All heavy atoms as an XYZ file, in Angstrom:
668
protein
N     -30.577     21.089     31.236
C     -29.142     21.114     31.096
C     -28.748     20.949     29.624
O     -27.747     21.500     29.201
C     -28.503     20.021     31.947
C     -27.006     20.108     31.948
S     -26.125     19.695     33.437
C     -26.443     17.989     33.664
N     -29.560     20.193     28.883
C     -29.251     20.026     27.463
C     -29.407     21.341     26.708
O     -28.628     21.640     25.813
C     -30.151     18.960     26.838
C     -29.907     17.593     27.395
C     -30.881     16.932     28.136
C     -28.685     16.961     27.193
C     -30.644     15.677     28.656
C     -28.433     15.703     27.717
C     -29.429     15.062     28.436
O     -29.188     13.828     28.952
N     -30.413     22.111     27.095
C     -30.623     23.411     26.454
C     -29.442     24.336     26.706
O     -28.982     25.042     25.797
C     -31.919     24.051     26.965
C     -32.257     25.425     26.403
C     -32.462     25.338     24.895
C     -33.499     25.976     27.068
N     -28.925     24.326     27.924
C     -27.753     25.150     28.232
C     -26.533     24.701     27.434
O     -25.728     25.518     26.999
C     -27.456     25.106     29.727
C     -28.466     25.811     30.627
C     -28.140     25.535     32.085
C     -28.481     27.291     30.353
N     -26.402     23.407     27.260
C     -25.303     22.888     26.448
C     -25.407     23.327     25.002
O     -24.406     23.693     24.377
N     -26.613     23.306     24.474
C     -26.826     23.753     23.096
C     -26.522     25.247     22.977
O     -25.868     25.684     22.016
C     -28.271     23.436     22.651
C     -28.450     21.921     22.514
C     -28.607     24.132     21.341
C     -29.881     21.482     22.314
N     -26.970     26.034     23.958
C     -26.692     27.470     23.943
C     -25.188     27.727     24.001
O     -24.654     28.555     23.260
C     -27.424     28.178     25.101
C     -28.925     28.161     24.857
C     -26.930     29.597     25.284
C     -29.748     28.638     26.032
N     -24.491     27.016     24.870
C     -23.040     27.187     24.980
C     -22.338     26.791     23.681
O     -21.409     27.469     23.237
C     -22.504     26.360     26.149
N     -22.781     25.708     23.078
C     -22.181     25.223     21.830
C     -22.364     26.240     20.703
O     -21.407     26.585     19.992
C     -22.820     23.881     21.461
C     -22.177     23.191     20.300
C     -20.948     22.566     20.451
C     -22.798     23.156     19.073
C     -20.351     21.923     19.386
C     -22.217     22.514     18.002
C     -20.987     21.894     18.159
N     -23.578     26.747     20.555
C     -23.866     27.705     19.482
C     -23.117     29.014     19.711
O     -22.520     29.572     18.781
C     -25.384     27.936     19.367
C     -26.048     26.676     18.813
C     -25.693     29.135     18.476
C     -27.558     26.715     18.837
N     -23.129     29.513     20.949
C     -22.437     30.777     21.211
C     -20.923     30.632     21.037
O     -20.262     31.581     20.627
C     -22.745     31.324     22.614
O     -22.429     30.339     23.597
C     -24.185     31.757     22.733
N     -20.389     29.448     21.328
C     -18.955     29.235     21.124
C     -18.596     29.362     19.643
O     -17.616     30.019     19.287
C     -18.547     27.866     21.653
N     -19.378     28.747     18.765
C     -19.092     28.857     17.341
C     -19.293     30.274     16.831
O     -18.505     30.759     16.007
C     -19.954     27.883     16.534
C     -19.363     26.524     16.455
C     -19.928     25.472     17.131
C     -18.214     26.289     15.719
C     -19.375     24.209     17.066
C     -17.642     25.037     15.645
C     -18.231     23.987     16.325
N     -20.326     30.951     17.309
C     -20.538     32.337     16.895
C     -19.400     33.237     17.375
O     -18.955     34.133     16.653
C     -21.880     32.847     17.420
C     -23.117     32.251     16.765
C     -24.383     32.739     17.466
C     -23.166     32.577     15.284
N     -18.917     32.991     18.597
C     -17.797     33.779     19.115
C     -16.546     33.551     18.283
O     -15.823     34.503     17.964
C     -17.499     33.408     20.571
C     -18.361     34.068     21.574
S     -17.800     33.796     23.257
C     -17.317     32.099     23.287
N     -16.267     32.308     17.957
C     -15.081     31.996     17.158
C     -15.157     32.709     15.812
O     -14.191     33.334     15.369
C     -14.934     30.470     16.972
C     -14.553     29.820     18.293
C     -13.904     30.152     15.892
C     -14.655     28.305     18.278
N     -16.317     32.640     15.176
C     -16.470     33.276     13.868
C     -16.341     34.790     13.974
O     -15.641     35.420     13.166
C     -17.831     32.906     13.272
N     -16.982     35.376     14.956
C     -16.968     36.832     15.066
C     -15.600     37.361     15.472
O     -15.109     38.334     14.898
C     -18.028     37.284     16.073
C     -18.351     38.763     16.121
C     -18.755     39.276     14.751
C     -19.469     39.020     17.108
N     -14.970     36.717     16.448
C     -13.643     37.182     16.858
C     -12.609     36.974     15.752
O     -11.732     37.816     15.557
C     -13.186     36.494     18.141
C     -13.741     37.116     19.393
C     -14.477     36.362     20.285
C     -13.529     38.449     19.674
C     -14.988     36.934     21.442
C     -14.029     39.028     20.826
C     -14.762     38.270     21.708
N     -12.691     35.866     15.028
C     -11.733     35.665     13.936
C     -11.946     36.704     12.851
O     -10.981     37.188     12.255
C     -11.848     34.256     13.372
O     -13.100     34.073     12.753
N     -13.185     37.083     12.594
C     -13.447     38.143     11.617
C     -12.887     39.476     12.102
O     -12.249     40.201     11.343
C     -14.950     38.267     11.364
C     -15.323     39.469     10.530
C     -15.129     39.460      9.152
C     -15.856     40.603     11.119
C     -15.456     40.555      8.387
C     -16.187     41.708     10.356
C     -15.993     41.677      8.993
O     -16.317     42.771      8.245
N     -13.111     39.790     13.364
C     -12.663     41.075     13.892
C     -11.143     41.181     13.955
O     -10.576     42.240     13.688
C     -13.260     41.313     15.279
C     -14.746     41.672     15.296
C     -15.278     41.634     16.714
C     -14.964     43.034     14.688
N     -10.471     40.098     14.327
C      -9.019     40.156     14.456
C      -8.290     40.017     13.123
O      -7.152     40.466     12.986
C      -8.517     39.106     15.437
C      -8.799     39.451     16.860
C      -9.561     38.625     17.652
C      -8.315     40.626     17.418
C      -9.828     38.938     18.977
C      -8.579     40.958     18.730
C      -9.338     40.109     19.511
N      -8.912     39.386     12.126
C      -8.258     39.199     10.835
C      -8.611     40.268      9.826
O      -7.982     40.345      8.772
C      -8.604     37.831     10.240
C      -7.910     36.729     10.988
O      -6.821     36.924     11.506
N      -8.533     35.571     11.040
N      -9.609     41.070     10.129
C     -10.023     42.087      9.167
C      -8.982     43.205      9.107
O      -8.688     43.859     10.099
C     -11.382     42.675      9.545
C     -11.845     43.696      8.550
C     -13.093     44.414      9.003
O     -13.432     44.356     10.178
O     -13.697     45.059      8.156
N      -8.448     43.376      7.946
C      -7.528     44.484      7.704
C      -8.300     45.532      6.911
O      -8.068     45.752      5.740
C      -6.308     44.018      6.911
C      -5.580     42.872      7.543
C      -4.863     43.326      8.805
C      -4.015     42.185      9.317
N      -4.083     41.971     10.702
N      -9.262     46.115      7.576
C     -10.170     47.012      6.872
C      -9.514     48.358      6.614
O      -9.121     49.065      7.533
C     -11.442     47.203      7.676
O     -11.131     47.802      8.910
N      -9.390     48.636      5.375
C      -8.913     49.940      4.958
C     -10.056     50.603      4.210
O     -10.556     50.079      3.224
C      -7.699     49.804      4.051
C      -6.488     49.233      4.753
C      -5.297     49.131      3.825
O      -5.329     49.718      2.738
O      -4.354     48.442      4.203
N     -10.469     51.721      4.701
C     -11.549     52.434      4.059
C     -10.945     53.308      2.961
O     -10.082     54.131      3.223
C     -12.316     53.294      5.088
C     -13.442     54.046      4.423
C     -12.842     52.423      6.214
N     -11.382     53.072      1.743
C     -10.855     53.827      0.607
C     -11.640     55.119      0.487
O     -12.853     55.110      0.305
C     -10.962     53.000     -0.691
C     -10.149     51.710     -0.535
C     -10.474     53.811     -1.878
C     -10.314     50.743     -1.662
N     -10.937     56.224      0.616
C     -11.590     57.525      0.605
C     -11.068     58.412     -0.523
O     -11.216     59.627     -0.473
C     -11.418     58.234      1.973
C     -12.188     57.520      3.050
C      -9.961     58.349      2.352
N     -10.476     57.805     -1.527
C      -9.951     58.593     -2.653
C     -11.103     59.189     -3.455
O     -12.080     58.510     -3.764
C      -9.100     57.714     -3.573
C      -7.834     57.234     -2.888
O      -7.416     57.899     -1.914
O      -7.283     56.218     -3.315
N     -10.984     60.435     -3.794
C     -11.969     61.087     -4.649
C     -13.251     61.485     -3.947
O     -14.239     61.776     -4.611
N     -13.270     61.460     -2.629
C     -14.469     61.845     -1.898
C     -14.273     63.210     -1.264
O     -13.155     63.625     -0.970
C     -14.780     60.821     -0.796
C     -15.077     59.389     -1.239
C     -15.275     58.505     -0.011
C     -16.308     59.336     -2.113
N     -15.385     63.869     -1.037
C     -15.298     65.152     -0.344
C     -15.030     64.897      1.138
O     -15.136     63.765      1.621
C     -16.603     65.948     -0.497
O     -17.652     65.235      0.153
C     -16.946     66.173     -1.961
N     -14.715     65.959      1.843
C     -14.393     65.826      3.270
C     -15.592     65.317      4.065
O     -15.444     64.484      4.962
C     -13.926     67.186      3.812
C     -13.291     67.120      5.173
C     -11.986     66.337      5.195
O     -11.252     66.352      4.193
O     -11.711     65.686      6.217
N     -16.784     65.781      3.718
C     -17.989     65.322      4.416
C     -18.246     63.845      4.154
O     -18.614     63.098      5.057
C     -19.198     66.151      3.979
C     -19.209     67.554      4.508
C     -20.433     68.332      4.033
O     -21.322     67.719      3.410
O     -20.485     69.535      4.302
N     -18.070     63.423      2.912
C     -18.275     62.012      2.566
C     -17.241     61.133      3.265
O     -17.556     60.032      3.709
C     -18.204     61.825      1.055
C     -19.372     62.437      0.312
C     -19.179     62.402     -1.191
O     -18.009     62.376     -1.657
O     -20.192     62.419     -1.912
N     -15.989     61.606      3.339
C     -14.946     60.845      4.040
C     -15.310     60.668      5.510
O     -15.225     59.562      6.047
C     -13.602     61.568      3.937
C     -12.937     61.501      2.616
C     -11.615     62.276      2.651
C     -11.011     62.394      1.286
N      -9.770     63.176      1.288
N     -15.718     61.757      6.143
C     -16.078     61.687      7.556
C     -17.269     60.765      7.788
O     -17.284     59.981      8.737
C     -16.373     63.086      8.105
C     -15.133     63.933      8.213
O     -14.022     63.420      8.272
N     -15.322     65.245      8.216
N     -18.267     60.852      6.914
C     -19.450     59.996      7.051
C     -19.080     58.527      6.865
O     -19.550     57.657      7.610
C     -20.514     60.412      6.042
N     -18.232     58.252      5.891
C     -17.814     56.873      5.625
C     -16.990     56.314      6.780
O     -17.211     55.180      7.223
C     -17.017     56.811      4.327
C     -16.610     55.431      3.839
C     -17.846     54.595      3.553
C     -15.760     55.556      2.589
N     -16.060     57.107      7.283
C     -15.240     56.651      8.407
C     -16.073     56.463      9.671
O     -15.857     55.514     10.424
C     -14.098     57.636      8.654
C     -13.013     57.677      7.581
C     -12.042     58.814      7.848
C     -12.290     56.355      7.497
N     -17.030     57.347      9.893
C     -17.889     57.216     11.073
C     -18.776     55.982     10.976
O     -18.973     55.266     11.964
C     -18.747     58.465     11.227
C     -19.540     58.473     12.517
C     -20.268     59.784     12.733
O     -19.739     60.831     12.329
O     -21.358     59.726     13.312
N     -19.305     55.698      9.781
C     -20.132     54.503      9.584
C     -19.309     53.239      9.816
O     -19.784     52.270     10.441
C     -20.727     54.503      8.180
N     -18.071     53.244      9.334
C     -17.201     52.082      9.534
C     -16.885     51.892     11.020
O     -16.888     50.763     11.519
C     -15.910     52.256      8.731
C     -14.973     51.112      8.867
N     -15.221     49.893      8.289
C     -13.807     50.982      9.539
C     -14.242     49.065      8.596
N     -13.367     49.707      9.349
N     -16.632     52.980     11.712
C     -16.343     52.906     13.140
C     -17.553     52.409     13.924
O     -17.412     51.600     14.844
C     -15.931     54.283     13.637
C     -15.475     54.303     15.081
C     -15.030     55.695     15.510
O     -14.345     56.364     14.732
O     -15.388     56.070     16.633
N     -18.741     52.839     13.538
C     -19.955     52.373     14.207
C     -20.160     50.880     13.984
O     -20.557     50.152     14.897
C     -21.179     53.127     13.680
C     -21.591     54.280     14.516
C     -22.876     54.898     13.993
O     -23.212     54.772     12.817
N     -23.578     55.564     14.870
N     -19.885     50.415     12.776
C     -20.017     49.000     12.481
C     -19.048     48.178     13.331
O     -19.413     47.133     13.867
C     -19.765     48.741     10.999
C     -19.877     47.272     10.633
C     -19.437     47.013      9.212
O     -18.742     47.822      8.609
N     -19.825     45.867      8.685
N     -17.827     48.641     13.474
C     -16.842     47.934     14.284
C     -17.265     47.886     15.750
O     -17.125     46.858     16.412
C     -15.466     48.599     14.155
C     -14.835     48.422     12.801
C     -14.572     46.966     12.486
O     -14.184     46.193     13.350
N     -14.818     46.584     11.259
N     -17.782     49.010     16.268
C     -18.252     49.028     17.653
C     -19.397     48.048     17.862
O     -19.457     47.341     18.870
C     -18.700     50.445     18.047
C     -17.580     51.323     18.501
C     -18.095     52.540     19.235
N     -19.100     53.279     18.477
C     -18.873     54.401     17.807
N     -17.668     54.924     17.797
N     -19.847     55.003     17.154
N     -20.327     47.994     16.896
C     -21.452     47.066     16.995
C     -20.970     45.616     17.003
O     -21.452     44.799     17.794
C     -22.427     47.303     15.845
C     -23.619     46.355     15.790
C     -24.528     46.584     16.992
C     -24.378     46.527     14.498
N     -19.996     45.307     16.155
C     -19.470     43.941     16.111
C     -18.761     43.576     17.412
O     -18.902     42.459     17.912
C     -18.523     43.780     14.926
C     -19.184     43.757     13.546
C     -18.131     43.747     12.457
C     -20.105     42.562     13.414
N     -17.988     44.510     17.980
C     -17.314     44.231     19.245
C     -18.327     44.050     20.370
O     -18.184     43.164     21.210
C     -16.321     45.333     19.597
C     -15.019     45.150     18.894
C     -14.543     45.866     17.849
C     -14.029     44.146     19.168
N     -13.319     45.383     17.464
C     -12.982     44.331     18.258
C     -13.943     43.121     20.100
C     -11.852     43.523     18.249
C     -12.804     42.317     20.083
C     -11.796     42.525     19.171
N     -19.359     44.886     20.417
C     -20.379     44.732     21.461
C     -21.104     43.405     21.327
O     -21.391     42.737     22.314
C     -21.384     45.887     21.390
C     -20.813     47.176     21.888
C     -21.806     48.297     21.776
N     -21.186     49.547     22.176
C     -21.619     50.724     21.830
N     -22.691     50.839     21.068
N     -21.003     51.810     22.236
N     -21.398     43.009     20.091
C     -22.042     41.720     19.855
C     -21.151     40.579     20.338
O     -21.635     39.622     20.945
C     -22.355     41.552     18.360
O     -23.168     42.648     17.935
C     -23.091     40.252     18.099
N     -19.864     40.681     20.080
C     -18.955     39.617     20.520
C     -18.883     39.554     22.045
O     -18.808     38.466     22.619
C     -17.570     39.808     19.914
O     -16.999     41.020     20.356
N     -18.928     40.703     22.716
C     -18.929     40.687     24.182
C     -20.211     40.084     24.736
O     -20.194     39.369     25.743
C     -18.729     42.092     24.741
C     -17.379     42.682     24.454
C     -17.232     44.028     24.189
C     -16.233     41.893     24.425
C     -15.989     44.581     23.923
C     -14.993     42.434     24.153
C     -14.882     43.767     23.908
O     -13.657     44.309     23.635
N     -21.333     40.344     24.090
C     -22.605     39.757     24.519
C     -22.567     38.238     24.343
O     -23.017     37.488     25.219
C     -23.772     40.391     23.741
C     -23.963     41.838     24.185
C     -25.061     39.599     23.934
C     -24.911     42.636     23.313
N     -22.018     37.772     23.222
C     -21.888     36.331     23.002
C     -20.969     35.691     24.038
O     -21.245     34.602     24.537
C     -21.366     36.048     21.600
C     -22.340     36.239     20.457
C     -21.629     36.092     19.125
C     -23.478     35.246     20.561
N     -19.880     36.358     24.353
C     -18.964     35.847     25.366
C     -19.655     35.748     26.723
O     -19.508     34.748     27.432
C     -17.732     36.744     25.445
C     -16.665     36.348     26.460
C     -16.070     34.997     26.094
C     -15.587     37.403     26.515
N     -20.436     36.746     27.071
C     -21.176     36.729     28.332
C     -22.185     35.592     28.358
O     -22.304     34.886     29.374
C     -21.891     38.079     28.540
O     -20.924     39.128     28.495
C     -22.634     38.121     29.852
N     -22.916     35.396     27.269
C     -23.891     34.306     27.201
C     -23.209     32.951     27.340
O     -23.714     32.053     28.026
C     -24.664     34.378     25.890
N     -22.043     32.793     26.725
C     -21.303     31.539     26.815
C     -20.860     31.266     28.249
O     -21.035     30.164     28.770
C     -20.094     31.601     25.874
C     -19.209     30.393     25.953
C     -19.604     29.205     25.383
C     -17.979     30.461     26.589
C     -18.787     28.091     25.450
C     -17.158     29.357     26.662
C     -17.564     28.163     26.095
N     -20.295     32.269     28.893
C     -19.812     32.096     30.268
C     -20.969     31.787     31.213
O     -20.862     30.902     32.079
C     -19.031     33.350     30.723
C     -18.758     33.328     32.209
C     -17.733     33.459     29.946
N     -22.092     32.467     31.042
C     -23.255     32.210     31.903
C     -23.791     30.801     31.677
O     -24.135     30.102     32.638
C     -24.340     33.282     31.657
C     -23.888     34.619     32.240
C     -25.670     32.869     32.269
C     -24.789     35.781     31.889
N     -23.859     30.362     30.418
C     -24.351     29.008     30.132
C     -23.444     27.952     30.762
O     -23.926     26.986     31.370
C     -24.464     28.797     28.629
N     -22.135     28.120     30.651
C     -21.206     27.153     31.248
C     -21.326     27.172     32.768
O     -21.313     26.121     33.419
C     -19.752     27.459     30.796
C     -19.609     27.273     29.288
C     -18.754     26.604     31.549
C     -19.869     25.865     28.801
N     -21.456     28.362     33.359
C     -21.597     28.463     34.813
C     -22.889     27.797     35.276
O     -22.899     27.096     36.307
C     -21.570     29.921     35.246
N     -23.976     27.978     34.545
C     -25.234     27.346     34.926
C     -25.182     25.826     34.779
O     -25.772     25.098     35.586
C     -26.386     27.932     34.108
C     -26.788     29.356     34.468
C     -27.850     29.872     33.506
C     -27.268     29.443     35.903
N     -24.478     25.336     33.776
C     -24.294     23.889     33.644
C     -23.521     23.350     34.850
O     -23.868     22.309     35.418
C     -23.570     23.553     32.325
C     -24.486     23.803     31.137
C     -23.080     22.104     32.317
C     -23.798     23.705     29.790
N     -22.487     24.060     35.254
C     -21.691     23.659     36.408
C     -22.541     23.671     37.680
O     -22.499     22.721     38.486
C     -20.493     24.600     36.553
C     -19.599     24.267     37.707
C     -18.814     23.132     37.683
C     -19.560     25.092     38.816
C     -17.991     22.822     38.752
C     -18.745     24.789     39.890
C     -17.952     23.653     39.859
N     -23.332     24.699     37.876
C     -24.187     24.788     39.067
C     -25.222     23.673     39.063
O     -25.471     23.042     40.102
C     -24.862     26.174     39.143
C     -25.987     26.200     40.179
C     -23.829     27.247     39.455
N     -25.823     23.406     37.918
C     -26.799     22.320     37.837
C     -26.151     20.973     38.141
O     -26.747     20.120     38.804
C     -27.441     22.277     36.456
C     -28.673     23.107     36.343
C     -29.384     22.872     35.028
O     -28.764     22.464     34.045
N     -30.669     23.149     35.014
N     -24.952     20.769     37.661
C     -24.251     19.516     37.937
C     -23.977     19.367     39.427
O     -24.145     18.281     39.989
C     -22.931     19.467     37.170
O     -23.152     19.482     35.806
N     -23.567     20.453     40.075
C     -23.344     20.390     41.521
C     -24.629     20.132     42.274
O     -24.643     19.354     43.254
C     -22.701     21.695     42.002
C     -21.233     21.896     41.679
C     -20.787     23.271     42.159
C     -20.404     20.816     42.325
N     -25.705     20.769     41.883
C     -26.981     20.552     42.559
C     -27.462     19.108     42.390
O     -27.986     18.523     43.335
C     -28.031     21.539     42.040
C     -27.848     22.989     42.444
C     -28.889     23.870     41.759
C     -27.941     23.151     43.953
N     -27.290     18.560     41.210
C     -27.684     17.164     40.974
C     -26.783     16.209     41.761
O     -27.243     15.166     42.218
C     -27.623     16.836     39.493
C     -28.755     17.461     38.712
O     -29.800     17.800     39.277
N     -28.557     17.634     37.425
N     -25.518     16.537     41.920
C     -24.599     15.679     42.650
C     -24.930     15.626     44.133
O     -24.849     14.578     44.767
C     -23.153     16.188     42.449
C     -22.124     15.381     43.182
C     -21.744     14.126     42.704
C     -21.552     15.856     44.336
C     -20.804     13.373     43.368
C     -20.597     15.112     45.013
C     -20.224     13.889     44.534
O     -19.303     13.143     45.206
N     -25.308     16.758     44.729
C     -25.552     16.817     46.149
C     -27.000     16.516     46.547
O     -27.366     16.655     47.699
C     -25.141     18.178     46.720
C     -23.640     18.323     46.786
C     -22.961     19.209     45.969
C     -22.890     17.532     47.664
C     -21.584     19.333     46.018
C     -21.525     17.644     47.723
C     -20.878     18.545     46.911
O     -19.511     18.657     46.960
N     -27.834     16.106     45.638
C     -29.214     15.706     45.974
C     -29.255     14.324     46.521
O     -28.635     13.425     46.361
C     -30.099     15.796     44.749
C     -30.550     17.179     44.504
C     -31.614     17.192     43.474
N     -31.833     18.587     43.133
C     -32.608     18.983     42.170
N     -33.235     18.106     41.440
N     -32.775     20.246     41.930
């Protein structure tokens, strides 16, 4: 149960950091002086990075919820023994 608590604690801080970064980022990709191909490549790379960060945040959220649920289940099992 202590391991689950540590996992929940760490994932909570990682989620806070990642979500605050994602919601506060006012990312403007500067494309002045670039060719059309370079602009498209730069915008696509930025979009891929954002998708990766959002997927990572969803994975962290899932890990946090599962850890809390397992702590709750373990507590119930220990109570009814």
